[in-house]
C-alpha positions, 0 to 999 in steps of 0.5 A, a space after each residue: 480505487 477498488 478497496 477490495 484490491 487494496 485489502 488483498 495487497 495488505 493481507 499479503 504483507 508480512 508485518 514485522 512485530 518490531 517497529 520499522 522506520 523507512 522511506 516510502 515503499 510501494 504497497 504492491 511492488 515494494 519498490 522504494 520511492 521518494 514520491 508516492 500516491 497516498 490511498 486510505 484503506 478503511 475496510 476489513 478491520 483495517 484503517 491505514 494509509 497505503 502508498 503506491 508508486 506511479 506505475 502501480 497506482 495506474 494499474 490499480 485504477 484500470 
C-alpha cells in the first residue's frame, strides 16, 4: 500500500484535542464499521494505525 496516499489522507483529518472514544471508522470515507483493514503508517513524522473499510482498502491497493 502506498504510504504517500495514506499520509495524504491522515493530513486531512481534523483531530479533536480531546480524546475521542469510538468504534472503527474508515480513514478515507469515515464510514463506521465492525471489521477493518489495519494498516500501519510510518512516514512524515507519523507512526500510527490507520483503518480502512473493505471498499476503500481495495481502492487504495489499485
